C-alpha angles and dihedrals in degrees: 000000000000132000142150095344093313129104133198134182119255113254090258095051092044090053091050091048091052090049090053092048091050091052093069130065087229109039093210087069085077092062096106096048090045090051088052089052089050091051091049090052100041102025094236141020109262123182087259091055090048089053092049093050091045089055092053091054099036089242131132117261086238091061091051091046090054089056093046093051093048098057117064093203090067108081120218095193135030115290135195126267086268128037120205112197112187116202111229103175126115106296094039092042091052090050095051109277092150091058090047091053091047091051093049091049089051095046095045097038092227139102127239111290093025132110125223113258091250090057092241104119138023118196119212137172111229134201116234112325091192096242101108091152087068096049124184091036145148139199114241105198100306098340130090117226126189170196085028127214129164088260093051091048090051089052092050093049092048091055095052115099 
């Protein structure tokens, strides 16, 4: 629910957040899963969403913001229907991640951190995704894809709605 600069979870999401908080001895341990719920509901974590979540946990918005800025899977601005996060750390870099990123920028016509004009795809550079055996690789929404080649990238892009 949105209104006048403020946000609030839907009744269903609020109930789920409270279930998650009750599942831990210390409710604040549920902060990450509740932030994921927030992102699912609002599409991204705005300062207003950070403030709302902070209120649920009795935390400062600054504390919630620190968590949001630490994890790359929590988006701080609107993203496309699909998010491509290309790993660029050591194994992926050695196996050609920079070329993969360049090819994706060319194919999508956007720079890192941007979304295609049709709102379909956002391209991000990610720190280690812990799948070195798939290097070079990327996360497409919640799925890992790799090893990447231009042909494999073309296949992935064709399957996205």
